[in-house]
N, C-alpha and C positions, 0 to 999 in steps of 0.2 A: 593391747593384744597386737603382736606384729602381723604384717600382711605377707602372705606367701602365695605363690601361683601353683595351682594344681591343674589336673586334667579338666576340671569343670569350671575354673575361674580363679579369682583371687579370694584369699581368706586371711584373717588376722591370727598371729601367733603370740604377740605380747602386747601388754597395755600401752596405749598411746594417749598423751594428754589431749583433751578436747581441742585446745587451741592449736595443736600440731596435726590435727586430723584433716589432711587434704590429700588430693590425688598425688601431688608431687612427693610428699613425705612418705606416703604409703609405698610408692614405687621405688623411692630411693632406699628404703629399708628392706626391700625384697632381696634375699641372697641370690636369687637366680637372675636378677636384672642384668649383671655384667655378661652372663652367658647368653642372654637374649640380644645383646648388642645395644642395650639402652644406656645412654649416658645422661645421668640426672644432675650432673654438675653444671650443665649449661642451663641458662635461664629459658623459661618457656617463651616461644616466639608469639608475636601478636597475630591474631586470627586474620585471615584474608577473606574479603567479601567480593564475590564474583558477580558481575552483571550477567543476567540470564543469557543474553545473546552471545557474550564472549564464552561463557561456560559451554553452551550448546555447540558453538562453532568449534571449540577445542575438542570436545568429545567427538564431534563428527569427523574432524581431521584424524583423530586417533583411531576411530572405528574404521574409516575408509582405508587407512594405512594397514591396520592389522588384518582386516577382512576384505582385501581387494579382489580376491577371486575365490568364490565359494560356490559349491553345489548344494542346493536345498531341494528336498523331496517332500511333496505334500499334495493336498487336494485343492483345486481351485474353487473359490466361493466368492460371492458378491462381485462378479465380473462387471465392470463398468467401462465400456469403450467411450472415449471422449470424441467430440466433433473434430478436434485437432488431429486425431489419428493415434493418440496415446491410449494405452490400455492400462487400466487400474484393476487390481483384484487382490484377494487375500489368499495366502497359501497357509493351509492349516493341517494339523493332524489331530489326534485324539486329545491332546493336552494344551497345545499352544497354537498361535497364529502369527503370521508375519505379513505386513502390507508389502505388495509388490507393485512396481511401476515399470511398464514396458513402453519405451518411447517409440514414436512413429517409425523411425528408420529401422529399428530392430523388429517392430511388429510386421512391417512389410516383408521381411525376410522369412517369416514363419511359413512353413509348408502346410500347416493345418490351422483351423480356427479354434482359439481357446473357448471353452465352455465350462459352465459351472458343473462341479462334480467330477471333472477330468483329473486323473492322477498324473502329475507331471514332475519332471526333474528340471529345475531352473538353475542356471548359472548366471552369476552377476557379482556386484559389489555391494556390501552392506554400507548404508549411509544413514544420516539422520536428516529428516525434513525439519529445518529450523523453525519454520512458522508455527508448527504444532509440537515441536520437540519430540517427534515420533520416529522411531527407528523403522527403516524400510530397506528393501532390497531393490536396487536398480538392475533389472534383468538385462542380460546381453543375448542369451539364447534360451530356448525352452524346447523340450522334447517330451512326448508322452511316455509314460512308463508302461511296459508290457506290450506295446505295439509301436511300429515304426511311424515316424511322422508322415511319410508318403502314404502309407496305408491308411492312416487316420484321415489325412486330407482327402484321399480317394473316397472313403466312406462318407465323410461330411458333404463333399460336393455331390456325390451320388444321391444322398438323401435330399439335399436342397433342390436339385434339378428334378428329382422325381416328384417332389411336392408341387413344383411349378407345372407339372404335366408334360415335360419334355420327353418322358419315356413312354407316354401313353400309346397304346396300339392304334387308337383312332387317328392320330396325326401322322402315322407312318404311311407312306405312299408306295404303291406297287411299282416295280421296275418296268420300264418299257419292254415289251416282249421282243421287239426287233429294233434295237437302237441303231442309228446310222453311225454315230461317233461316240466314243467314250473318252473322258478325260481322267487320267490317273495322276494323282499327286503322290510322289515318292522320290527317293534318291535316284538320280539317273545312273549311278555307278554300282548299285548293289545287285545282288542276285535276284531280288524281287522282280524287277522290271524285265529281266531276261526270261524268267519262268513265266511271267504273265503274258508276254508277247508270244512265246512259243505255244502256249496253250490256245490263245486266241487265234493264231494263224492256223493251227491244226483243226480247230473246231468251226471257225467262222472267218475265213480269209478275207471276206469283203468288209469286215468291220474296221472302221478307221479309229486309230488310237492316237490321242494327243497326250504327250507326256509333259506335265508341268513340274520341272525340277524344284525340289524344296528340301530344306534340312529337316530331318525327322528325329533329331536328337539334339539336345542342348537348349540354352536359354532363348535363342532366336527362332527355334522351331515353331512354337505356337503362332507367332506373328506371321511367319512365312506360310504356314498352312492356311491360316485365316485369309491372307491376301490371295492365295491360290484359289480358294473356294469362291471368293467374291469375283475374281477375274473370270473364272470359267462360267459363272452365272451371267455376267454382263456380256460375255463374248458371243453367246448364242450360237456356238459352233458344235456343242456336244449335247447329247440327250441324257447323259448319266455321268456321275462323278464317283471315282473310286479313290479312297484314301488308304494307302497301303504302306506297310512296313514289316520287316522281318521280326523274329522273336528277340527277346532280351529281358533284362531284369526290370523291376518296377521303376528304377531310376531311368533306365533307357527308354521306357514307354511313358515317361512323365509328360511329354508334350501332348499325348493323346488323352491324358487325364486332366488337362487344363480346362478351366471354364471358358476360356477364350475360344478354343477349338470347338468345344461343345456347342456354344451359342452360334458360332459360324455355321456349323452343320445344321442346327435347328432352323436358322434363318435362310438356308439355301432354297432357292426356287426349284432346283433340280433334285431328283432323288440321289441320295448319297449311300454308297456301300462302304462299310468299314471293314478293312481286311488288315488288321494289326496283330502282329505276334503269331503265336502258335495257337492250336485249338484250345488249349487250357488257359490262355491269357484272355482276360476281360478288361476292357478299358471303358472310360466314360463315353468315348466316341462310339463304341459298340452299342451302348444303350440308346444314344440319341439318334444314330443313323437309321435310315429307313430299312436297311438290311445289314446283318452282321455275317461276314464270311469267316469261317474258322482260320483260313490262311489266304494269302494273296492268290495262290494257285486255285483255291476253291472259289474265290471271287471271279476269276476268269471263266471258270466252268459255269458259275451261276448266271452271269450276264449273257453267255452264249447258249444257255440251255435250250431256249425255245428254237433257235435257229438249228442247233445240233439235232434236236428231236425231229424237226421237219426234214432235215437232210437224211437222217436215218430212215424216216417214214418214206420219203421219196425213193431212197435206194431200195427199200423193201418192196414198195409198190412196183417199181420198175422191174425188179426181179420177178415178181408175180406176173406182171403183164407180159414179160418176155416168155415165161413158161407157158402162160395161157395162149399166147400167139403161136408158139411152136406146136402146142397141142391142137389148136384149131387148124393150123396149116396141115398137120399130119392127118387129121380127120378129113379135111377137104380133099387132100391128095388121095386118101383111100377111097372116098366116096366117088370122086370123079374118075378114079381108076376103074371102077366097076361099071361106069356108064359108057355105052357104045358111042362112037363118033357121030353117027347119023342122028341118034336121039339127042345128043348134046347140041348138034347144029339146029335141029328142029326146035328145041327148047329155047335156044338163043334167038332164033328168028322170031318165035312167038313173043318172047320178051321184048324184042326190038319193036315189033308191030304194036304191041300193047303200049309201049312207051311213046311211040309216035302218035297213036290215037289220043293218049292222054295229053300229049303236047298240043295237038290240034284243038282239043276241047278247052284246054287252058287258054289258048290263043283266042278262041271265040269269046270266052268269058271275059277276057281282058279287053277285047274290042267293045263288047257291050258295056262294060263298066266305064270305059273311057268315053263312049258316046253319051252315056247318061250324065257323066260329069261335065261334058262340053255343053249339053243342053241346059244343065243347071246353071252353069256359068253365064250362058247367053241370056237366060231369063233374068238372072240377077243383074246383069249389065243393063238390060232393058228397063227393069224397075228403077235402077239408079238414074238412068237417063231421064225417065219420066219425072222422077222426083226432082231432078235438077231443073227441068223445064218449069215445073210448078213453082219452084223457088227462084225463077229467073230474076236477078236484081234489076234488069232494065225495066221490067214491068212495075216493080215496086218503086223505082225512081220516077217513072212517068206518073204513077198514081200520086206519089208524094208531091210532084210538081203541080198537078191539078189542084190538090188541096192547098198548096202554097198560094197559087194565083187566086183561088177563091177567098182565102184569108186576107190577101192583099186588098182585094176589091171591097170586102166587108170592112176592113180597117179604114180605107179611104172614105167610105160613106159615113162611117161612125164619126170620124174626125171632122168631116165637113158639117155634119149635123151639130156636133158639139161646138164648133166655131160659130155657126150661125146663132145658136142659142146664146152663147156667151156674148156675141156682138149685140143681139137684141137687148139682152139684160143690161149691158154696158150703156146703150143709148138711153134706156129708160132711167137708169140711175143718174146719167148725166143731165137729163131733163129735170129730174127731181132736184138735183143739186143746184142747177141753174135757177130753178124757181125759188129755192130757199136762199139764194145768195143775196147779200146786201147790195151787190152791184146791180142786180135786176131792179131793185127798188129805186136806185139812183137813176137808172135809165128812164124811169117814168117821170123825172123832173125833180126829184127830191135831192137834198144835199146833206152832207154829214159835217157837222162843225166840231172841231177838236181844239181844246184849250191848249195853252202853252205848256202845261204840265202833262199833256198827252191824254187827259180825260175827255170823254165825249160830253159835249154840252147838251144837256137835256132840258135846261131851264135858263131863262134870261137872268134869273137871280144868281147864277154861277159866275156872271161876268160883271165887270166894272168898267167904267170909262178909262180908256188908255190901254186896256188889255189887247194882246195880239192873239188872233185865232187863225186856224187853218180851215178852209172850207173845201171838202172833198165832194166833187160832182162825178158824173158817170165817166167823163173823158179826161179828168185831171183834177187839179186842186189849185187853190190860190190863197194868199194870206191877206188878212184884213185887220184894221185897228178899230177898236170899239170907241166911238165918240160919246155915245149915250146909251142908257139901258132903260127900256120901258116894259113894264109888266102889265098883263091883261087884268082889268079890274075884277072881272068875273072870277078869275082864278084866285085873286087875293081874297075876294069875298068867300070863296069856297074854303080857302085855307083858314080864314077867320072863323 
């Protein structure tokens, strides 16, 4: 049965011997083989065996070349930030998933924080991770789908700072009602500073304004604004800080949506007013600051509100006082106009006499009070003098000297008695010692005999003829040689 190629595969058309039934013969007999570009006259080549590493490496090179710049859309899942700063996650849709790696350098350039469930558009290069033989996308950039990256970063930072309590009303401080000096952080060349100064000069000309020039747009803006807030806090020359900028797009206001500026405002020891953008613009700085002003001009009105109200109140009261004074003067003029000159002179004289009498009475009362105070002071001085005399140190010193002389006399007598007692006792002990001394026995005519070995001779039996002995008497000693020894018979008999 010959083999032919149809739409669903190969099939046989004529019989073939079993020994000729192989893939090469079947293809070579196919009438459509030449049309397919198949040459079966060449011998079949030997199969090639690939090492795994080499095959994966070649596939990786081919994939990276063919898919070097692709955009992939999907949902983030299994997000795993690494301690090294790299970010790993899976991009998936309803049917498939693709591992994504975002290296540290590219991750730092993101304007938002990746989160699980976020729908994003990722641009990068398809590659193969050789250690696992797994296809992955090495991401270069990433942006959220349906919302801009700046808006997403704004919402994420807003939520995180809110959870930390930086937006709580309890931590916001009231502005000083009458600040002496205000520091404003803004661009020194913009219209913002001119409008701010004009309003302050019109409403509170005595308020000192310190302008700290800073870039309010661009990459260096957050660092400069943070440094300005720290400097104004440490300088101790202002009572209030205003952070101001004109309106703009979300990109233009990005510096005031940075975490760096937000934490600098939260850490400020001075109250901070945020006056950024137009009335419809809201930034992270507005939420963290102690007060949000819709515009820089509104900020100038808010910080001078108390002073302006007092000035308006004073002007109103001054006007009322002037009108009341004019009215009272008019009434007095009318009243005095109806009074006769003689009556006026009599009333004035009466008033003068009454005042003079009151003055005399007050003089008498003053003299009485002064005399009473003088007497009280004299009595007090007398009491103090008597107290000083009672505590005269000379009397105390004399009394102490008498006690000292008495103590000296008593001490001398005591010492004399003790010396006499000790002397008597010493004489008694000396007499007893002398009576018990062997020398006292020698003085009565006795002698002490000492053998040559230093032993005291108590018996004649201790000596032999020819021994040398020393004889101790009361006034000295002498040596002797024993020529003979004789013992008492009675003593020998007693010994026997």
